[in-house]
N, C-alpha and C positions, 0 to 999 in steps of 0.2 A: 489804742490803735484799733481800727476796724480790721477784723480779720480779712485777708485776701481770699478770693475764690481758689479753686484748683481747676486746672484745665486738662483736657484730653485734645490733642492735636493730631490729625491725620496728616502726616508730612509727605505722603506720595513718592513719587521718584526723586532721586537727587536733582533731576533737572528743575524741580521746583524752585530751587535757588536762583536759577538763571531765568526762568519762565514762570514767575509766580502767579500770574493769572488771578482768578478769583480767590484762591486760597491767600494770596498776598494781600488782596485788598480786605479780605475778612480779617486777617490777623493785624493789619494796620488799624482797622477800625476797633477791633478788640482791645489793642494796646492802649488806645486813646481813652477807654473806659475804665482802665485799671489805675490804682494807685502804683506809683512806682516801686517795685519790690526791692527789698535790701539784698536779696540773693535769690537764686533759682535752683531748686532741686529738681531734676528731670530724669524720669524713667525711660530709657530707650529699648525699642524693640530690637536694635541691633547691638546690644551688649548682653549676652546670654551667659548664665552662670549657673551652677548647681545651688548656690546658696546666695543671699544678696551680697553684692559687692558695691562699696561706695567709693566714689573717685575722689582722692584728697590731694589731687597735684595743686601746687601753687600757681602754675602756668600751664593748664592743660593744653596739650597738642591738638590741632585740628586733624582729625584721621579722615582719609579719604578711602573709605571701605567699599569700594566699587571699581568697576573697569568699564571700558568701551564707551566712556562719555568724553564730551569735548574738553580740550585743555583748559579752558577758562574755568572749567569746574574744579579741575584739580588745582589751579592757581588760587582758588578761594581760600581764605583763611577767616576764622571767627576767633580773635585773640581776646576773647573775654578772660578776666582773671579767675582762678579758682578761689576756693574758701576753705582752707584746711580746717580751721576751727569749726566751721559748720559740718564739714564732713565727719569730724570726730563726733559731733553732736548726734548727727543722723545715725552714725553707727552705733552710739550708746543707746538711742531710742529704740532701734531694731533689735539690739541685744536684751534690752529691758523686756521686750515683747516675746523673747524666746525664739528669734527668727535666724540667729546664729550668723551674724553678717561679718564681713572682713573689710578691712580698709585698704585700698590699693592707691598708693601716692604716685603712682606713674601712670595711670590710665588717662588717656586723652578724651576727646569728644567726637563721637562718630556722627554719621550724617544724619541719624535721627534726633540728635541734639542741635548740631549747628544749622541744618537747614530751616526748621522752624524759627529758631532764635534769631536767625539772620533777618527773618521777615519780621518778627514780633518785636525785636530790640536790636535794630540794625547797627547801632554805635558800639555794640559789644563791650559795654562798660558796667554790666551787671554781673557780680560773681555767679559761677555756675559750679554746681556739684553734680556730676552724672551718677545715675545709679542703674545697676544691671536688673533684668528680670530673671525669672526662674521658670521657663516653659514647662519643665518636667513636674512642677508643683501645681499649676493649675489656677484658675482664677480665685479661689478662695485665699490662696496664700497671697496673692497679689493684693487682694483686698485688705488683708491683714497688714502687708507692708504699708499701704496708704493710711490705714487707721492708726498705725504707730507714729505716722508723721503729721498727724492732724494738728497737733499743737504749733508746729512751725507757721502755720497760716496766720496765727494770732501775733507772730514776731516778725511779720512783714516778709516771710519767705514765700515764694510763688511755687508751688508743687505742680508739675506738669508730667503727664503720661504722654509719649509720643509712639504713634503706630499708625495704624490705618483702619478704618471702620469696616471695610472689606479689603481682602488682600489675597488674590489667587493669582500668582504670576504665570501659571499655566495658561492663563486666558489671553497672554500676549499674542498667541499665534491663532486664536479663536475668531479673528475678524470683527471684534467689537470695536464700537467707535461712538462718537458723540450722537451719531444718527442711529446706532444700533446697540443698545445697551444689553448687558447681560442680564437675563430674566430674573436672576435670583438677588440682584443688588438692592433694588427698592424693597422688596418684601423683607429683607434682613434689616435694612437701616430702619425701616418703619417698626419693626418689632423692637429693636433695641430702643428707639426713641419712646415708645409706648411704654415699655418696662421702666424706663428711667423716669418718665413723667409721674408714674404712680408709686415709684420707690420700691419696686419687686425686686429687692436684691437677691432673694432666692432663686427665682427664675433666671436672673441675669448670670448667677454663679453656675447654673445648670444650662447655659446657653446652647451647649453642644447637642443636647438632647431635646430642649424645647423650641429653639429659634428655628424659622423656616430656612432651609438651605444653608444651615450653620456650616457643614463641612465643605460646601462649595465656596461659602465666602471666605472660609479659613481653613484650608487644608491642614494647617498647623497654627497653634494658638498665638505665636509670639507677637502678632501686631495688634490683637485685641487685647492682651494682658495689660498693657499700660493704662487702658481705660479703667480697670479695677483699682489701680494706684490712686488715680485721680478721684474716683468715686469714694474710695476709701478715705482719702484725706479730707474730704469735704464733711465728714461726720455722718451720724446716723440718719439725719433727717435733711439731707442734701437736696437742694432744688436744682434740677438739671435743665439747662438751655441749650437746645441744639442750635448751632450756627451752620446753615447750609453753604457749603464751599464748593458745590457741584460734584460731578462724577468724571474723572479723568479716563480717558481712553475707553469709555463705556463700560469699565469694571472696577475702578478704583475709586470708591466713594471717598470724598474728602471732608467729611462731617468733622466739626470742631464743637466741644461741649465745654461749656462753663458750668462749674458747680459751685453754688453758693450754699453755705451752711445756714440752715433756718434758725 
């Protein structure tokens, strides 16, 4: 079996589920290029924990972890099955890597999971295992999580990190728009693209000191950390392909990355 790539998806606002725009088009195109996965393991920026937690529910609930949006969004469900056996294997792989995981058989799927999967696999018929991130432990830890899961790609499992390549919600009130982009967005996403293109993992792990406007693009880490899970899962010689899905609201870059192991 040919190993699947790993993916990083900028999921944007929950409204992406109702107004998919360019992101939806890009994810539909991407799905058409991928072999059908046997299952999906997805690390979400919206499940935060001190140590890795793995969702092992047989029928994970759709979590609406937001407020102030149209009722149509709260009515949406993503009824994909879980994969308890795979969740146990993910837990074992993380444990073998010394990452001290726990298995949570009750956790559902938050919008960082079901919004992008609704666009990527709308039939909701591929088993899903959600995975938490650990914002207190930083990029190197998340990269180690991805490295521990790399062998799953050879077994037909699609490993995804779901976050946002830029994520500063303070800028909602700054007056940015499609006609007036935040000045930090393009320099930051260009730096990420350049470092991924040359495989400079050390610089990427140190992005908060080295990337331009890092603290403006990410006042906190959680939406970039899933990138490192996807990068780690692709292996040491990953080939990164950036898929441009535009910039929402003038400050939320919607980049998607496909990582193929060399």
